[in-house]
C-alpha positions as CSV (number, residue, x, y, z in Angstrom):
1,M,121.8,108.9,73.4
2,R,123.6,111.8,74.9
3,L,121.6,111.8,77.8
4,L,122.7,108.0,78.4
5,Q,126.4,108.8,77.6
6,Q,126.2,111.6,80.1
7,A,124.6,109.2,82.7
8,L,127.6,106.5,82.0
9,V,130.4,109.3,82.6
10,V,128.4,110.1,86.2
11,A,128.2,106.2,86.6
12,R,131.9,105.5,86.1
13,R,132.9,108.2,88.4
14,D,130.9,106.7,91.5
15,F,131.8,103.3,90.8
16,T,135.4,103.8,91.0
17,A,134.7,106.4,94.2
18,I,133.2,103.5,95.4
19,T,135.3,100.4,94.7
20,L,138.9,101.7,94.6
21,T,138.9,102.1,98.4
22,P,139.7,99.6,101.2
23,T,136.3,100.4,102.7
24,F,134.7,98.6,99.8
25,L,136.3,95.4,100.9
26,I,134.4,95.9,104.4
27,F,131.1,96.2,102.7
28,L,131.8,93.1,100.4
29,L,132.6,91.2,103.2
30,A,129.8,92.2,105.4
31,P,127.2,89.4,104.6
32,L,129.2,87.0,107.0
33,F,126.5,89.0,109.3
34,M,124.0,88.4,107.4
35,F,124.1,84.6,106.8
36,G,122.6,83.9,110.3
37,I,119.7,86.2,109.6
38,A,119.4,84.1,106.4
39,T,119.8,80.9,107.8
40,I,116.8,81.5,110.1
41,G,114.5,82.9,107.1
42,S,115.4,79.7,105.3
43,L,114.4,77.5,108.0
44,G,111.5,79.2,108.0
45,A,110.6,79.1,104.5
46,V,111.2,75.5,104.7
47,R,108.8,74.9,107.4
48,A,106.5,76.8,105.8
49,I,106.8,75.0,102.7
50,E,106.6,71.5,104.3
51,G,103.4,72.7,106.1
52,Q,101.8,73.2,103.5
53,Q,99.2,70.4,101.9
54,R,98.3,70.3,98.5
55,P,94.4,69.8,97.9
56,V,93.0,66.7,95.7
57,L,90.8,67.4,92.7
58,V,87.9,65.7,91.6
59,L,87.0,65.9,88.2
60,A,83.6,65.0,86.9
61,A,80.3,65.5,85.2
62,S,77.9,68.2,86.3
63,E,75.5,65.6,87.5
64,P,77.7,63.4,89.3
65,L,80.4,66.6,90.4
66,E,77.0,67.9,92.4
67,R,76.7,64.2,94.0
68,L,80.6,63.9,94.8
69,R,80.4,67.6,96.5
70,Q,77.8,66.5,98.5
71,T,79.0,63.2,99.5
72,E,82.5,64.8,100.5
73,R,80.9,67.5,102.6
74,E,79.0,64.6,104.5
75,L,82.5,62.7,105.0
76,R,84.4,65.8,106.1
77,G,82.0,66.4,108.7
78,V,82.9,63.0,110.1
79,A,86.3,62.9,109.4
80,G,87.5,65.0,112.7
81,S,90.4,67.0,112.5
82,D,93.3,65.1,113.7
83,P,94.5,64.7,111.0
84,G,91.1,65.3,109.4
85,A,90.1,65.1,105.6
86,P,92.8,66.7,102.6
87,P,91.2,70.4,101.1
88,A,89.0,69.3,97.8
89,T,88.5,71.0,94.6
90,F,86.2,70.3,92.4
91,S,85.8,71.0,88.6
92,L,83.9,69.8,85.6
93,A,85.7,67.5,83.4
94,A,87.3,68.5,80.4
95,S,87.5,66.5,77.3
96,E,90.5,64.9,78.3
97,P,90.3,64.7,81.8
98,A,93.8,62.4,82.0
99,R,95.5,65.1,80.3
100,V,94.0,67.6,83.1
101,A,94.6,65.5,85.8
102,A,98.2,64.6,84.7
103,H,99.4,68.5,84.4
104,A,97.6,69.3,88.0
105,L,99.9,66.5,89.3
106,R,102.8,67.5,87.6
107,H,102.7,71.2,88.6
108,G,101.5,70.4,92.3
109,R,98.3,71.8,91.8
110,A,97.0,68.6,93.7
111,S,98.2,65.4,95.5
112,A,95.6,63.1,93.8
113,V,92.7,63.3,91.3
114,L,89.7,61.6,90.6
115,F,88.6,61.5,87.5
116,P,86.3,59.4,84.6
117,T,87.6,57.1,82.3
118,P,85.5,55.0,79.8
119,S,86.4,52.0,81.7
120,G,85.1,53.8,85.1
121,P,86.8,56.2,87.8
122,E,90.1,56.6,88.4
123,I,92.8,58.2,91.1
124,R,95.9,59.0,90.3
125,H,98.4,60.4,93.1
126,A,101.6,61.7,93.7
127,V,104.3,59.6,95.6
128,G,103.5,59.8,98.7
129,A,100.1,61.0,99.1
130,E,98.7,57.2,99.4
131,R,96.3,58.7,102.0
132,D,95.1,61.6,99.9
133,A,94.2,58.7,97.2
134,A,92.6,56.8,99.8
135,Y,90.1,59.5,101.1
136,L,89.1,59.9,97.3
137,S,88.4,56.2,96.6
138,L,86.4,56.8,99.9
139,L,84.4,59.5,98.5
140,A,84.1,57.8,94.9
141,A,82.7,54.4,96.7
142,A,80.3,56.4,99.1
143,A,78.9,58.7,96.2
144,S,78.6,55.8,93.2
145,G,79.4,52.8,94.6
146,T,82.1,52.1,92.4
147,Q,85.5,50.9,93.5
148,P,88.0,53.2,91.2
149,R,91.7,52.2,90.1
150,I,94.2,53.8,91.9
151,A,97.8,54.3,90.5
152,A,100.7,56.2,91.5
153,V,102.2,58.9,89.4
154,A,106.2,58.8,89.7
155,P,107.7,62.5,89.0
156,R,109.9,62.8,85.5
157,P,113.9,62.5,86.1
158,G,115.2,65.9,86.8
159,S,111.8,67.4,87.2
160,A,110.5,69.5,90.7
161,D,107.2,68.6,91.9
162,G,105.3,71.9,93.2
163,R,106.6,71.9,96.6
164,D,109.9,72.2,95.2
165,L,108.8,74.9,92.8
166,H,107.2,76.8,95.6
167,G,110.5,76.7,97.6
168,T,112.5,77.8,94.5
169,A,109.9,80.4,93.9
170,Y,110.2,81.8,98.0
171,G,114.1,81.6,97.5
172,A,114.1,83.7,94.6
173,V,111.9,86.6,96.5
174,F,114.1,85.8,99.7
175,L,117.6,86.3,97.9
176,M,116.5,89.4,95.8
177,F,114.6,91.0,98.7
178,L,118.0,90.2,100.9
179,L,120.2,91.8,98.0
180,S,118.2,94.7,97.8
181,L,118.0,95.3,101.5
182,V,121.7,95.5,101.5
183,L,122.7,97.2,98.3
184,A,119.6,99.3,97.2
185,S,119.0,101.4,100.3
186,Q,122.9,102.7,99.9
187,A,121.6,105.2,97.6
188,I,119.6,107.1,100.2
189,S,122.6,108.5,101.1
190,T,124.2,109.0,98.5
191,L,122.7,112.3,96.7
192,A,122.9,114.0,100.3
193,E,126.4,113.7,101.0
194,E,127.1,115.2,97.4
195,R,124.6,118.1,98.4
196,N,126.3,118.8,101.1
197,N,129.6,119.2,99.7
198,K,128.0,121.1,96.7
199,V,129.1,118.3,93.7
200,I,125.8,118.0,93.0
201,E,125.3,121.5,91.8
202,I,128.4,121.1,89.8
203,L,127.2,117.8,88.4
204,A,123.6,119.4,87.7
205,A,125.1,122.3,85.9
206,A,126.9,120.1,83.6
207,V,124.7,117.4,82.4
208,P,121.0,117.3,82.9
209,L,119.4,116.3,86.3
210,E,117.8,113.1,85.1
211,A,121.3,112.1,83.8
212,V,122.5,112.2,86.8
213,F,120.1,110.5,88.4
214,L,120.2,107.7,85.8
215,G,124.1,107.7,85.9
216,K,124.5,107.3,89.9
217,L,122.2,104.2,89.6
218,I,124.0,102.4,87.2
219,G,127.0,103.2,88.9
220,L,125.3,101.7,92.4
221,L,124.0,98.8,90.2
222,G,128.0,98.3,88.9
223,V,128.8,97.8,92.6
224,A,126.0,95.8,93.2
225,L,127.0,93.5,90.8
226,V,129.9,92.8,91.7
227,F,129.0,92.3,95.1
228,A,126.3,89.4,93.7
229,S,128.7,88.3,91.3
230,F,131.2,87.5,94.3
231,W,129.0,86.0,96.9
232,G,127.2,84.3,94.2
233,T,130.5,82.7,92.9
234,I,130.9,81.4,96.4
235,G,127.1,80.2,97.1
236,L,127.4,78.2,93.8
237,T,130.7,76.5,94.4
238,A,129.4,75.5,97.8
239,A,126.0,74.3,96.6
240,L,127.9,71.6,93.5
241,S,130.4,70.5,96.2
242,T,127.6,69.5,99.1
243,L,124.7,68.6,96.8
244,D,124.3,65.8,94.4
245,S,122.8,66.5,91.0
246,G,119.7,64.7,91.9
247,E,119.1,67.2,94.8
248,L,120.0,70.1,92.8
249,Q,117.6,68.8,89.9
250,A,114.7,68.8,92.0
251,F,114.7,72.5,92.6
252,A,115.4,73.2,88.8
253,P,112.7,75.5,87.6
254,P,110.4,74.1,84.2
255,I,112.2,76.4,82.0
256,G,115.5,75.3,82.8
257,V,118.3,76.9,84.8
258,P,120.4,78.8,82.4
259,A,116.8,80.8,81.3
260,F,115.6,81.3,85.0
261,S,119.2,82.4,85.9
262,A,118.9,85.3,83.0
263,L,115.3,86.1,83.9
264,F,116.6,86.2,87.5
265,L,119.3,88.5,86.7
266,G,116.9,90.9,84.8
267,Y,114.6,90.9,87.6
268,F,116.9,91.5,90.0
269,V,118.6,95.0,88.0
270,L,115.5,96.0,87.5
271,S,114.0,95.6,91.1
272,F,117.6,97.3,92.3
273,L,116.9,100.4,89.8
274,L,113.2,100.8,90.8
275,L,114.2,100.6,94.6
276,G,117.7,102.7,93.8
277,A,115.4,105.0,92.1
278,V,112.9,105.7,95.0
279,F,115.6,106.0,97.6
280,L,117.7,108.4,95.7
281,G,114.5,110.6,94.9
282,V,114.0,110.3,99.0
283,G,117.6,111.0,100.1
284,A,118.0,113.6,97.8
285,Q,115.7,115.6,99.9
286,A,117.7,115.0,103.0
287,S,120.4,117.6,104.1
288,S,121.9,116.4,107.0
289,M,122.7,112.6,108.8
290,R,119.8,113.0,110.7
291,E,117.6,113.3,108.1
292,I,118.9,110.4,106.5
293,Q,118.9,108.2,109.5
294,M,115.0,109.3,110.2
295,L,114.2,108.5,106.7
296,S,116.0,104.9,107.0
297,L,113.1,103.4,109.0
298,P,110.2,104.4,106.3
299,V,112.6,103.0,103.6
300,T,113.3,99.7,105.0
301,I,109.6,99.3,106.2
302,F,109.0,100.0,102.3
303,Q,111.4,97.2,101.4
304,V,109.9,94.9,103.6
305,A,106.6,95.5,102.6
306,M,107.5,94.7,98.7
307,F,109.1,91.4,100.1
308,A,106.2,90.4,102.1
309,L,103.6,91.1,99.1
310,A,105.8,89.3,97.0
311,S,106.2,86.5,99.1
312,S,102.7,86.1,99.9
313,G,102.2,85.6,96.2
314,A,104.9,83.3,95.4
315,G,103.1,80.1,96.6
316,A,100.0,80.8,95.0
317,P,101.2,83.3,91.7
318,D,97.5,83.0,90.2
319,S,95.8,84.2,93.3
320,A,94.6,87.7,93.5
321,L,97.2,88.2,95.7
322,G,99.6,86.8,93.5
323,I,98.5,89.1,90.5
324,F,98.3,92.0,92.3
325,A,102.1,91.9,93.5
326,A,103.1,90.8,89.8
327,I,101.1,94.3,88.6
328,F,102.1,96.7,91.6
329,P,105.6,98.1,90.0
330,F,107.6,97.9,93.1
331,S,106.8,94.4,94.2
332,S,106.9,92.9,90.2
333,P,110.3,92.4,90.1
334,F,109.8,90.4,93.0
335,A,107.0,88.5,92.3
336,M,108.0,87.8,88.3
337,A,111.1,86.2,89.9
338,A,109.1,84.0,91.7
339,R,106.3,83.3,88.6
340,A,109.4,82.4,86.4
341,A,110.6,79.7,88.8
342,T,107.1,78.0,88.5
343,G,107.2,78.7,85.2
344,V,104.5,81.0,83.3
345,P,103.9,81.9,79.8
346,A,106.9,84.2,77.9
347,W,104.6,87.0,77.2
348,Q,103.9,87.8,80.8
349,H,107.9,88.3,80.9
350,V,108.1,90.2,77.9
351,L,105.3,92.7,79.5
352,A,106.5,92.4,82.5
353,F,109.9,94.2,81.6
354,A,108.1,96.7,79.8
355,W,106.0,97.4,82.6
356,Q,108.9,97.8,85.0
357,L,110.9,100.1,82.5
358,L,108.2,102.6,81.9
359,W,107.8,102.7,85.7
360,L,111.7,103.5,86.3
361,A,111.5,106.0,83.3
362,L,108.7,107.8,85.6
363,T,110.1,107.3,89.1
364,I,113.6,108.9,87.9
365,T,111.6,111.5,86.1
366,V,109.7,112.6,89.1
367,A,112.6,112.3,91.7
368,A,114.8,114.4,89.1
369,R,111.9,117.2,89.3
370,L,111.4,117.3,92.7
371,F,114.9,117.8,93.4
372,R,115.6,120.6,91.0
373,R,112.3,122.4,92.6
374,G,113.1,122.1,96.1
375,V,116.4,122.0,96.5
376,L,118.7,123.4,93.5
377,K,116.2,126.5,93.0
378,S,116.4,127.1,96.8
379,G,120.1,126.9,96.8
380,G,121.0,129.0,93.9
381,G,121.8,125.9,91.5
382,R,121.0,125.2,88.1
383,G,116.9,125.5,87.9
């Protein structure tokens, strides 16, 4: 508690020193120049999402499943590539194949599903996936000589299909990356400036260096929250005034907007603190503005790499890449924010928060020790 109290004193000092200046207003309005980049990124995301083709799913017992798989390979060989057959996945039918089919359609994991029923095979498909349903009908007729029943499954009111949820997931990753790019990288120059004018040595003589690092991170986090609140209010107002309730509900996560907003805020805070701790430790080793400028490139590359890793797994959170992005500590907040948009069990979020807090403590400790050993001891400061 004493360490936290000391850190809050440093945080209050840094927060007021940054926000109570005329230059902070210029910094607050800087995203006006970033909107062009954001627009390009969002257009690219929309095209990527629209270009994704959801697979068709075939559920059957073991013997019919193998026959369906062989028939599908033959059909695919003669279907050509313009526009070509949809991708297909095969799975053994569970005790309740109708429920499995409904779940796959509801969560956007399949555009159409062929499954057995006591009265014969049946196909259910999402609205707009009539062509995929026709392909499954042709497959069933070629494999067994029976014509399955076909029914469209309309989305539930207020629910999002898988494509919309992937758009929400990618949007969460992109927004978090944009905020960290603008805000977290500011930490790299903080300690370097105070190291040159000896302020850091005075602080280190008064309180533990870990409290200094944590306090500076909390102070920068306060600035980031002011920044995000200002632009978040403007963005939310614009969205509510231009989009109707149906369009907004189309992108609503399964867990609900309030729960998703709380999780997004938590992961944003942890992503900012984790990246800020890394940048603070790197910047503490710099002794001049030239060194800071040279360090800015690898810092930016690191941020972009975390964004690329998390966004690659956003569309397929259960893939090996998506799981790795959720486990790797510095991409974990981005990836878990995307997983929150598509809906995952609550225990995963609890475990992720604990895992990220552990790495935050480790990062602050390592950065403080490197600064103490490499800088303060050589400069005659507090060892």
